[in-house]
KOLPAMI-474924 format. One record per residue (C-alpha): residue number from 1; x, y, z. Coordinates in nm, 2 decimals. Example, Ala and Ser with C-alpha at 12.3 -4.5 7.8 and 13.67 -1.06 7.14 Angstrom:
BEGIN
site nr 1 x 1.23 y -0.45 z 0.78
site nr 2 x 1.37 y -0.11 z 0.71
//
This chain:
BEGIN
site nr 1 x -3.26 y -0.64 z -0.26
site nr 2 x -2.98 y -0.40 z -0.16
site nr 3 x -2.72 y -0.35 z -0.43
site nr 4 x -2.41 y -0.14 z -0.32
site nr 5 x -2.09 y -0.07 z -0.50
site nr 6 x -1.73 y 0.04 z -0.44
site nr 7 x -1.61 y 0.25 z -0.73
site nr 8 x -1.24 y 0.35 z -0.71
site nr 9 x -1.04 y 0.54 z -0.98
site nr 10 x -0.72 y 0.35 z -1.08
site nr 11 x -0.50 y 0.65 z -1.06
site nr 12 x -0.29 y 0.53 z -0.76
site nr 13 x -0.29 y 0.29 z -0.47
site nr 14 x -0.58 y 0.26 z -0.23
site nr 15 x -0.53 y 0.39 z 0.13
site nr 16 x -0.71 y 0.34 z 0.46
site nr 17 x -0.99 y 0.58 z 0.37
site nr 18 x -1.07 y 0.36 z 0.06
site nr 19 x -1.06 y 0.05 z 0.28
site nr 20 x -1.31 y 0.21 z 0.53
site nr 21 x -1.55 y 0.30 z 0.24
site nr 22 x -1.52 y -0.03 z 0.07
site nr 23 x -1.59 y -0.23 z 0.39
site nr 24 x -1.90 y -0.02 z 0.46
site nr 25 x -2.04 y -0.06 z 0.11
site nr 26 x -1.96 y -0.44 z 0.12
site nr 27 x -2.12 y -0.50 z 0.46
site nr 28 x -2.42 y -0.28 z 0.38
site nr 29 x -2.51 y -0.53 z 0.11
site nr 30 x -2.39 y -0.85 z 0.26
site nr 31 x -2.56 y -0.79 z 0.60
site nr 32 x -2.90 y -0.78 z 0.41
site nr 33 x -2.84 y -1.07 z 0.16
site nr 34 x -2.77 y -0.82 z -0.12
site nr 35 x -2.51 y -0.77 z -0.39
site nr 36 x -2.18 y -0.59 z -0.37
site nr 37 x -2.03 y -0.46 z -0.70
site nr 38 x -1.69 y -0.34 z -0.79
site nr 39 x -1.67 y -0.07 z -1.05
site nr 40 x -1.34 y 0.06 z -1.19
site nr 41 x -1.39 y 0.43 z -1.28
site nr 42 x -1.12 y 0.48 z -1.54
site nr 43 x -1.26 y 0.75 z -1.77
site nr 44 x -0.96 y 0.97 z -1.68
site nr 45 x -0.75 y 0.81 z -1.96
site nr 46 x -0.44 y 1.01 z -1.89
site nr 47 x -0.40 y 0.90 z -1.53
site nr 48 x -0.56 y 0.56 z -1.51
site nr 49 x -0.31 y 0.26 z -1.51
site nr 50 x -0.37 y -0.11 z -1.55
site nr 51 x -0.13 y -0.18 z -1.26
site nr 52 x -0.35 y 0.02 z -1.03
site nr 53 x -0.65 y -0.19 z -1.14
site nr 54 x -0.46 y -0.50 z -1.04
site nr 55 x -0.36 y -0.33 z -0.72
site nr 56 x -0.72 y -0.25 z -0.63
site nr 57 x -0.82 y -0.61 z -0.68
site nr 58 x -0.53 y -0.74 z -0.47
site nr 59 x -0.61 y -0.48 z -0.19
site nr 60 x -0.98 y -0.58 z -0.17
site nr 61 x -0.89 y -0.95 z -0.16
site nr 62 x -0.64 y -0.88 z 0.11
site nr 63 x -0.91 y -0.72 z 0.31
site nr 64 x -1.13 y -1.03 z 0.27
site nr 65 x -1.39 y -0.85 z 0.05
site nr 66 x -1.55 y -1.03 z -0.24
site nr 67 x -1.78 y -0.89 z -0.51
site nr 68 x -2.06 y -1.02 z -0.72
site nr 69 x -1.97 y -0.84 z -1.04
site nr 70 x -1.70 y -0.60 z -1.17
site nr 71 x -1.75 y -0.33 z -1.43
site nr 72 x -1.49 y -0.11 z -1.61
site nr 73 x -1.61 y 0.23 z -1.72
site nr 74 x -1.38 y 0.24 z -2.03
site nr 75 x -1.58 y -0.06 z -2.16
site nr 76 x -1.91 y 0.12 z -2.12
site nr 77 x -1.86 y 0.44 z -2.32
site nr 78 x -2.16 y 0.38 z -2.55
site nr 79 x -2.39 y 0.41 z -2.24
site nr 80 x -2.25 y 0.75 z -2.16
site nr 81 x -2.27 y 0.87 z -2.52
site nr 82 x -2.64 y 0.76 z -2.53
site nr 83 x -2.71 y 0.96 z -2.21
site nr 84 x -2.53 y 1.26 z -2.35
site nr 85 x -2.73 y 1.23 z -2.68
site nr 86 x -3.05 y 1.24 z -2.47
site nr 87 x -2.94 y 1.56 z -2.29
site nr 88 x -2.83 y 1.72 z -2.61
site nr 89 x -3.16 y 1.63 z -2.79
site nr 90 x -3.35 y 1.77 z -2.50
site nr 91 x -3.16 y 2.10 z -2.52
site nr 92 x -2.99 y 2.05 z -2.19
site nr 93 x -2.63 y 2.02 z -2.31
site nr 94 x -2.41 y 2.27 z -2.51
site nr 95 x -2.06 y 2.27 z -2.65
site nr 96 x -1.80 y 2.46 z -2.46
site nr 97 x -1.49 y 2.58 z -2.64
site nr 98 x -1.32 y 2.75 z -2.35
site nr 99 x -0.98 y 2.65 z -2.23
site nr 100 x -0.89 y 2.64 z -1.86
site nr 101 x -0.68 y 2.95 z -1.90
site nr 102 x -0.97 y 3.14 z -2.07
site nr 103 x -1.21 y 3.04 z -1.79
site nr 104 x -0.96 y 3.15 z -1.53
site nr 105 x -0.92 y 3.49 z -1.69
site nr 106 x -1.29 y 3.54 z -1.72
site nr 107 x -1.35 y 3.45 z -1.36
site nr 108 x -1.07 y 3.68 z -1.25
site nr 109 x -1.22 y 3.97 z -1.44
site nr 110 x -1.57 y 3.91 z -1.31
site nr 111 x -1.69 y 4.09 z -0.99
site nr 112 x -1.97 y 3.84 z -0.95
site nr 113 x -1.83 y 3.50 z -1.06
site nr 114 x -2.04 y 3.22 z -0.93
site nr 115 x -1.88 y 3.00 z -0.66
site nr 116 x -1.92 y 2.64 z -0.56
site nr 117 x -1.78 y 2.44 z -0.27
site nr 118 x -1.44 y 2.41 z -0.44
site nr 119 x -1.41 y 2.77 z -0.57
site nr 120 x -1.52 y 2.97 z -0.88
site nr 121 x -1.76 y 2.79 z -1.12
site nr 122 x -1.77 y 2.80 z -1.50
site nr 123 x -1.93 y 3.14 z -1.58
site nr 124 x -2.14 y 3.00 z -1.87
site nr 125 x -1.94 y 3.18 z -2.15
site nr 126 x -2.04 y 2.94 z -2.43
site nr 127 x -2.40 y 2.89 z -2.32
site nr 128 x -2.53 y 3.19 z -2.52
site nr 129 x -2.33 y 3.14 z -2.84
site nr 130 x -2.57 y 3.17 z -3.14
site nr 131 x -2.65 y 2.85 z -3.33
site nr 132 x -2.47 y 2.95 z -3.65
site nr 133 x -2.15 y 3.05 z -3.47
site nr 134 x -2.17 y 2.74 z -3.26
site nr 135 x -2.20 y 2.51 z -3.56
site nr 136 x -1.91 y 2.68 z -3.73
site nr 137 x -1.68 y 2.65 z -3.43
site nr 138 x -1.78 y 2.29 z -3.37
site nr 139 x -1.65 y 2.21 z -3.72
site nr 140 x -1.30 y 2.34 z -3.65
site nr 141 x -1.24 y 2.36 z -3.27
site nr 142 x -1.21 y 2.11 z -2.99
site nr 143 x -1.49 y 2.13 z -2.74
site nr 144 x -1.64 y 1.98 z -2.43
site nr 145 x -2.01 y 1.92 z -2.36
site nr 146 x -2.16 y 2.10 z -2.05
site nr 147 x -2.49 y 2.07 z -1.88
site nr 148 x -2.72 y 2.37 z -1.89
site nr 149 x -2.78 y 2.35 z -1.51
site nr 150 x -3.02 y 2.64 z -1.50
site nr 151 x -3.25 y 2.49 z -1.76
site nr 152 x -3.22 y 2.14 z -1.61
site nr 153 x -3.31 y 2.28 z -1.27
site nr 154 x -3.62 y 2.45 z -1.42
site nr 155 x -3.74 y 2.13 z -1.58
site nr 156 x -3.66 y 1.91 z -1.28
site nr 157 x -3.83 y 2.12 z -1.02
site nr 158 x -3.77 y 2.07 z -0.65
site nr 159 x -3.55 y 1.78 z -0.57
site nr 160 x -3.40 y 1.61 z -0.27
site nr 161 x -3.22 y 1.29 z -0.17
site nr 162 x -3.24 y 1.05 z 0.12
site nr 163 x -2.92 y 1.01 z 0.32
site nr 164 x -2.91 y 0.74 z 0.59
site nr 165 x -2.71 y 0.96 z 0.82
site nr 166 x -2.81 y 1.31 z 0.73
site nr 167 x -3.18 y 1.25 z 0.65
site nr 168 x -3.36 y 1.43 z 0.37
site nr 169 x -3.13 y 1.66 z 0.18
site nr 170 x -3.27 y 1.94 z -0.04
site nr 171 x -3.09 y 1.97 z -0.37
site nr 172 x -2.91 y 2.29 z -0.48
site nr 173 x -2.92 y 2.21 z -0.86
site nr 174 x -2.67 y 2.48 z -0.95
site nr 175 x -2.42 y 2.41 z -0.67
site nr 176 x -2.16 y 2.28 z -0.92
site nr 177 x -2.28 y 2.50 z -1.21
site nr 178 x -2.28 y 2.40 z -1.57
site nr 179 x -2.07 y 2.09 z -1.51
site nr 180 x -1.88 y 1.91 z -1.78
site nr 181 x -2.05 y 1.60 z -1.92
site nr 182 x -1.78 y 1.50 z -2.17
site nr 183 x -1.44 y 1.66 z -2.18
site nr 184 x -1.22 y 1.75 z -2.47
site nr 185 x -0.99 y 1.47 z -2.37
site nr 186 x -1.22 y 1.26 z -2.15
site nr 187 x -1.50 y 1.04 z -2.29
site nr 188 x -1.74 y 1.10 z -2.00
site nr 189 x -1.73 y 1.31 z -1.69
site nr 190 x -1.74 y 1.15 z -1.34
site nr 191 x -2.09 y 1.28 z -1.28
site nr 192 x -2.25 y 1.15 z -1.60
site nr 193 x -2.08 y 0.81 z -1.58
site nr 194 x -2.17 y 0.76 z -1.22
site nr 195 x -2.54 y 0.82 z -1.26
site nr 196 x -2.56 y 0.62 z -1.58
site nr 197 x -2.38 y 0.32 z -1.42
site nr 198 x -2.57 y 0.33 z -1.09
site nr 199 x -2.89 y 0.31 z -1.28
site nr 200 x -2.77 y 0.05 z -1.53
site nr 201 x -2.63 y -0.17 z -1.26
site nr 202 x -2.93 y -0.15 z -1.03
site nr 203 x -2.75 y 0.02 z -0.75
site nr 204 x -2.99 y 0.09 z -0.46
site nr 205 x -2.75 y 0.22 z -0.20
site nr 206 x -2.46 y 0.45 z -0.27
site nr 207 x -2.21 y 0.43 z 0.02
site nr 208 x -1.92 y 0.68 z 0.00
site nr 209 x -1.74 y 0.95 z 0.20
site nr 210 x -1.91 y 1.28 z 0.31
site nr 211 x -1.65 y 1.47 z 0.09
site nr 212 x -1.86 y 1.35 z -0.21
site nr 213 x -2.18 y 1.50 z -0.08
site nr 214 x -2.16 y 1.82 z -0.29
site nr 215 x -2.15 y 1.60 z -0.60
site nr 216 x -2.48 y 1.44 z -0.50
site nr 217 x -2.66 y 1.77 z -0.58
site nr 218 x -2.54 y 1.75 z -0.94
site nr 219 x -2.60 y 1.38 z -0.97
site nr 220 x -2.96 y 1.40 z -0.84
site nr 221 x -3.02 y 1.67 z -1.11
site nr 222 x -2.88 y 1.44 z -1.38
site nr 223 x -3.09 y 1.15 z -1.25
site nr 224 x -3.40 y 1.37 z -1.27
site nr 225 x -3.35 y 1.50 z -1.62
site nr 226 x -3.25 y 1.15 z -1.75
site nr 227 x -3.54 y 0.99 z -1.57
site nr 228 x -3.31 y 0.75 z -1.38
site nr 229 x -3.40 y 0.60 z -1.04
site nr 230 x -3.28 y 0.76 z -0.72
site nr 231 x -3.07 y 0.54 z -0.49
site nr 232 x -3.05 y 0.59 z -0.11
site nr 233 x -2.72 y 0.75 z 0.00
site nr 234 x -2.49 y 0.70 z 0.29
site nr 235 x -2.22 y 0.96 z 0.32
site nr 236 x -2.00 y 0.83 z 0.59
site nr 237 x -1.73 y 1.01 z 0.80
site nr 238 x -1.38 y 1.03 z 0.66
site nr 239 x -1.05 y 0.89 z 0.79
site nr 240 x -0.80 y 1.17 z 0.88
site nr 241 x -0.42 y 1.16 z 0.93
site nr 242 x -0.23 y 1.27 z 1.23
site nr 243 x -0.26 y 1.64 z 1.12
site nr 244 x -0.64 y 1.60 z 1.07
site nr 245 x -0.61 y 1.61 z 0.70
site nr 246 x -0.83 y 1.40 z 0.48
site nr 247 x -0.64 y 1.11 z 0.33
site nr 248 x -0.56 y 1.16 z -0.04
site nr 249 x -0.34 y 0.99 z -0.30
site nr 250 x -0.19 y 1.32 z -0.41
site nr 251 x -0.08 y 1.40 z -0.05
site nr 252 x 0.11 y 1.07 z -0.01
site nr 253 x -0.12 y 0.88 z 0.22
site nr 254 x 0.03 y 0.54 z 0.31
site nr 255 x -0.12 y 0.28 z 0.08
site nr 256 x -0.27 y -0.06 z 0.16
site nr 257 x 0.00 y -0.21 z -0.07
site nr 258 x 0.26 y -0.06 z 0.16
site nr 259 x 0.10 y -0.23 z 0.46
site nr 260 x 0.05 y -0.55 z 0.28
site nr 261 x 0.42 y -0.57 z 0.18
site nr 262 x 0.51 y -0.52 z 0.55
site nr 263 x 0.31 y -0.83 z 0.64
site nr 264 x 0.00 y -0.67 z 0.80
site nr 265 x -0.30 y -0.90 z 0.82
site nr 266 x -0.56 y -0.74 z 0.59
site nr 267 x -0.86 y -0.93 z 0.73
site nr 268 x -0.76 y -0.83 z 1.08
site nr 269 x -0.74 y -0.46 z 0.97
site nr 270 x -1.08 y -0.49 z 0.81
site nr 271 x -1.23 y -0.62 z 1.14
site nr 272 x -1.06 y -0.34 z 1.33
site nr 273 x -1.22 y -0.09 z 1.10
site nr 274 x -1.56 y -0.25 z 1.15
site nr 275 x -1.52 y -0.20 z 1.52
site nr 276 x -1.43 y 0.16 z 1.47
site nr 277 x -1.07 y 0.10 z 1.58
site nr 278 x -0.82 y 0.28 z 1.36
site nr 279 x -0.44 y 0.22 z 1.35
site nr 280 x -0.23 y 0.47 z 1.54
site nr 281 x -0.20 y 0.81 z 1.38
site nr 282 x -0.55 y 0.80 z 1.22
site nr 283 x -0.89 y 0.92 z 1.33
site nr 284 x -1.24 y 0.98 z 1.20
site nr 285 x -1.37 y 1.33 z 1.12
site nr 286 x -1.67 y 1.30 z 1.34
//
């Protein structure tokens, strides 16, 4: 049975790109008699708001989408802690005491700083701290937990994932470097929480935008070292604005709530999207 999910962060209102993704995930399951799940990814405690959760629910109902179950990540922290414990016990996680400013200075001073799809990566400063110094600092300093991506890659071996649009995709296990697993002020990182939840909820098909494809490299690595099942992926084209920019909350993309308040018919909008017909001023990126 196909199980898909829509997993928004409640840090702002949903926009047309979210609607496009939610509809595809919903229909992927419904067209095959499967289950569609809603997951609220609210581990960013500083930016998540209850009113945005309520808005997400209202938006999806307005689009005519129903779900079989709803999970809230802030209620599932014990699952992420257990996964982190496994990685730590296996020697695949280490404490990182660096501040963002310290990381930026070290990257700027390095002639060979590793780079990922979004710029310089964490240079691994805290990976080689000796055990005695590490224990002493852990007793008195705030720290995050990071994945030792190099060691994880060595143990995982060659990896790939299956994408319904792109085909078989080889994994670059260090594309995102030693990513954060648990932040100084965040109980679980996006990557750790996603792979734990997808496995725990039995998600078989992950439907999301192609902008998330770089994250799949790291998530497949985590699935491998945590011995979690591998879902099938579907990284779909994105919705662009009139200037060919990807829609984003931080760039002020019009929200579904705005259109709802103006009296637009949400179900009609959803059916237009299913037919590949976007409202004026919007287009797909391919």
